[in-house]
C-alpha positions as CSV (number, residue, x, y, z in Angstrom):
1,M,39.8,-96.6,43.0
2,Q,39.0,-93.0,43.6
3,Y,35.3,-92.3,44.1
4,D,34.4,-96.0,44.6
5,V,31.9,-96.8,47.3
6,Y,32.6,-99.7,49.6
7,L,30.8,-101.4,52.5
8,N,32.2,-99.9,55.7
9,P,34.8,-102.4,57.0
10,M,34.8,-100.9,60.5
11,P,32.6,-102.9,62.8
12,T,32.2,-100.1,65.4
13,S,30.7,-97.6,62.9
14,K,29.1,-99.5,60.1
15,D,25.6,-99.3,61.6
16,I,25.7,-95.5,61.4
17,Y,27.9,-95.3,58.3
18,P,27.0,-98.3,56.1
19,Y,29.4,-97.2,53.3
20,V,32.7,-95.3,52.8
21,I,33.9,-93.7,49.7
22,D,37.5,-93.7,48.6
23,V,38.5,-90.0,47.8
24,Q,42.2,-90.5,47.5
25,S,43.9,-89.9,44.1
26,D,44.9,-93.1,42.3
27,L,48.3,-91.5,41.8
28,L,48.9,-92.5,45.4
29,N,48.2,-96.2,45.0
30,F,51.6,-97.0,46.4
31,L,50.5,-96.0,49.9
32,P,49.2,-98.7,52.2
33,T,46.1,-96.7,53.1
34,R,43.3,-94.8,51.3
35,M,41.6,-91.6,52.4
36,A,37.9,-92.5,52.8
37,V,34.8,-90.5,53.8
38,P,31.9,-92.2,55.6
39,L,28.4,-92.1,54.0
40,K,25.5,-91.7,56.5
41,I,21.9,-92.5,55.8
42,Y,20.1,-89.2,55.2
43,K,17.2,-88.8,57.6
44,S,16.8,-85.1,58.4
45,K,16.9,-82.0,56.3
46,V,19.0,-80.2,58.9
47,D,22.0,-82.6,59.2
48,A,24.6,-80.2,57.8
49,P,25.3,-77.6,55.1
50,K,25.0,-79.1,51.6
51,N,28.3,-77.8,50.5
52,L,30.0,-79.6,53.4
53,T,27.8,-82.8,53.2
54,P,26.4,-83.4,49.7
55,I,23.8,-86.1,49.3
56,F,24.3,-89.1,47.0
57,N,22.2,-92.1,46.2
58,V,23.6,-95.5,46.7
59,K,21.4,-98.6,46.0
60,G,18.2,-96.5,46.6
61,D,19.4,-94.9,49.8
62,D,20.1,-91.1,50.1
63,L,23.4,-90.8,51.9
64,L,25.3,-87.8,53.4
65,F,29.0,-87.5,52.4
66,I,30.4,-86.7,55.9
67,S,33.5,-84.9,54.7
68,F,34.7,-83.8,58.1
69,L,35.0,-87.4,59.2
70,A,37.5,-88.4,56.5
71,T,40.0,-91.0,57.7
72,A,42.7,-93.3,56.5
73,I,41.7,-96.9,56.0
74,D,44.0,-99.8,55.2
75,K,43.4,-100.5,51.5
76,K,43.3,-104.3,52.2
77,N,40.0,-103.6,54.1
78,L,38.3,-102.0,51.1
79,N,37.3,-105.1,49.4
80,K,33.5,-105.0,49.1
81,R,33.0,-102.4,46.3
82,V,29.4,-101.4,45.8
83,C,29.5,-98.8,43.0
84,S,31.3,-95.7,41.8
85,L,30.2,-92.1,42.3
86,H,32.8,-90.7,39.9
87,Q,30.1,-88.6,38.3
88,H,29.8,-86.6,41.5
89,A,33.6,-86.0,41.8
90,S,33.2,-82.2,41.7
91,Q,30.8,-82.1,44.7
92,M,33.2,-84.3,46.7
93,V,36.2,-82.1,45.8
94,S,34.2,-79.0,46.8
95,A,33.2,-80.6,50.2
96,M,36.8,-81.5,50.9
97,D,37.9,-78.0,49.8
98,C,35.4,-76.6,52.3
99,I,37.2,-78.5,55.0
100,L,40.6,-77.4,54.0
101,S,40.0,-73.8,53.0
102,G,36.6,-72.9,54.5
103,I,35.1,-72.1,51.1
């Protein structure tokens, strides 16, 4: 579901991005894929602008929402749900809007 966090199902990137978050509207559940954004462990205070990469806490880890790496993932691979970040929806929408419109 939209704004649910999952363990990253992609073996080549899960060490850098341990989680992905589903940002796709649930109105598009008929599609075989979901738009997902990787979450990267936050280590440095200069990773990227906060409006583009807001920080969220998942299981005690601060994670960057890497909006500019959004990708489609086969929804069959999103099967290890960790939590929901629905309460931060406005920050995610703002970050994606920054990608699309530059503001």
